[in-house]
C-alpha positions, 0 to 999 in steps of 0.5 A, spaced: 667 634 868 661 637 868 660 645 868 657 648 874 655 655 871 653 658 865 658 663 862 656 669 858 661 671 852 658 677 849 658 677 841 665 681 839 663 688 836 664 689 829 665 697 831 671 696 836 672 702 841 680 705 840 684 709 845 683 715 840 675 714 841 671 719 845 666 715 850 660 718 853 656 714 859 650 716 862 644 713 866 644 709 872 650 707 876 653 702 871 654 708 867 659 710 873 662 704 873 664 703 866 666 710 865 670 709 871 674 703 868 675 707 861 678 713 865 682 709 869 685 706 862 686 713 859 680 713 854 677 720 853 671 719 857 665 723 859 662 719 865 655 720 867 657 727 869 650 730 868 648 725 874 645 719 875 638 718 872 634 711 872 628 711 867 629 712 859 625 718 858 629 722 863 636 719 860 634 721 853 631 728 855 638 729 859 642 727 852 637 732 848 639 738 853 646 736 851 646 735 844 641 742 843 645 745 848 639 748 852 637 749 859 631 745 861 625 750 861 621 747 866 622 743 873 625 748 877 623 748 885 625 751 891 625 745 897 627 746 904 631 752 902 635 749 896 634 750 889 633 744 885 631 741 878 626 735 877 630 733 871 637 733 874 640 729 880 640 732 887 648 734 886 645 739 882 643 744 887 644 751 890 641 756 894 638 760 888 635 759 882 640 763 878 646 759 881 643 753 879 642 755 872 649 757 872 651 750 874 647 746 870 649 751 864 656 749 865 655 742 865 650 742 859 656 746 855 661 741 856 656 735 855 655 739 848 662 739 846 663 732 848 657 729 844 659 733 838 665 729 837 663 722 841 664 716 837 660 712 842 654 713 847 653 708 853 646 708 856 644 704 862 637 704 863 635 702 871 628 702 871 621 703 867 617 706 873 617 713 872 614 719 877 610 724 873 608 731 876 601 731 878 600 738 876 603 737 869 604 730 868 611 731 866 616 725 867 621 727 872 628 724 873 629 725 881 623 727 886 628 730 891 624 728 897 618 732 895 612 729 898 609 723 894 602 726 893 605 731 888 607 725 883 603 719 880 607 713 879 606 709 872 610 704 868 613 706 861 611 701 855 615 699 850 612 703 845 613 709 849 621 708 850 622 706 843 619 713 841 623 717 846 629 713 843 627 715 836 626 722 838 633 723 841 637 718 836 634 723 830 637 729 834 644 725 835 644 723 828 643 730 825 649 733 830 653 727 830 652 722 824 658 717 826 656 716 833 654 709 835 650 707 841 651 701 846 645 700 851 645 696 857 640 694 863 642 695 870 643 689 874 641 693 880 634 691 883 629 696 885 627 693 892 622 699 893 618 697 887 618 690 890 621 684 887 615 682 883 615 689 880 622 690 879 622 684 874 616 687 870 620 693 870 627 690 868 623 686 863 620 692 859 627 695 859 630 689 856 624 688 851 625 695 849 633 694 848 631 688 844 627 692 839 631 698 839 637 694 837 633 690 832 631 697 828 637 701 829 643 698 825 648 702 829 645 700 836 648 694 840 646 691 847 651 689 852 648 684 857 651 687 863 644 685 866 645 678 864 652 677 866 651 679 873 644 675 874 645 669 870 653 668 869 655 670 876 649 668 880 651 668 887 650 673 893 658 673 894 658 677 888 654 682 891 655 688 896 652 687 903 646 691 901 645 684 896 643 689 891 649 692 888 655 688 885 662 688 888 668 691 885 670 683 883 663 683 879 664 690 876 671 688 874 669 681 871 663 685 867 668 690 865 673 684 862 667 681 858 666 688 855 673 689 854 673 683 850 667 684 846 668 692 845 675 694 845 680 693 839 687 690 839 691 696 840 687 698 846 687 691 849 695 691 848 695 698 851 691 696 857 696 690 859 702 695 859 698 700 863 696 695 868 703 693 869 705 700 870 700 702 874 702 697 879 709 700 879 706 707 880 702 704 886 709 701 889 710 703 896 718 702 898 720 702 905 726 706 903 724 711 897 731 714 897 735 708 896 739 707 889 735 700 888 728 704 888 731 710 884 733 705 879 726 702 879 723 709 878 728 710 872 725 703 869 718 705 870 719 712 867 722 709 861 715 704 860 711 711 861 715 714 856 714 708 851 706 709 852 706 717 851 704 716 844 698 712 845 695 716 851 696 722 856 701 720 861 704 726 862 702 727 869 705 720 871 711 722 867 712 729 871 710 725 878 716 720 877 721 725 874 720 729 880 721 723 885 728 722 881 730 729 881 729 730 888 734 724 890 741 724 891 741 717 887 739 721 881 741 717 875 742 720 868 
């Protein structure tokens, strides 16, 4: 029988990720997606909490803020009654600059603590197009709907991206030498750039990733971009905007990632945890029935068997409360 699709099977990493590892994700929306899957499966993860960032220069700069535990020295603005910073997502906003700095500082301190112990940083590049402030030529992470006359749009070169990565990586190694990096390119197309220029942008990102991986032995590339565009390759795997992947597609990409990057014990735990999660999501017609209480007892035993591998304390406490409040409590 003929094959009717080109399935991609990423190479298995020589440095697999374990449940005890600490993972930091940053970049475009894929960083949220993969970070969310890590969190759902009880990994210790800091998932894109500094806000969505799309271009490599701003991503590296944001990482440096965290690594060096420093507030941005520039980029503050007051627009339409709100204080913002060009280097941070619009979710970082306040009515005063003082409040904004406090909010940013809190996240940077948390990022610093996480990055110092991180085993893996997963970076997702979204676009090679950047916006520079005409007043300073500084690249911004977010334009915050400020009039376009204040910016100049340019396309990053491979050399600029590599140099920026080298500067960030040198600081990372000085602070946390054991941390490894996984690079990805977001498969989400940027239609505002037009499809033609989006292809140019993604090409620059992909070439930059290839060059970085070739130069740094502790950096790997995961083909999320290729899996969606070449393996799945069908609009049924896209949401109604025809740009973002569906949950089914994201789940498929995560499964490919897990095969390539997670170690044996992690995969075994995830299989057991998946069964327990289904049990926890079960909605009984008669919660107080003896049969359901036996079901809860059985689920509790499964959870208790997992507690040495991952933090399931909240789930254990939840089940115990359900059992304790039942007249069918079983000792």
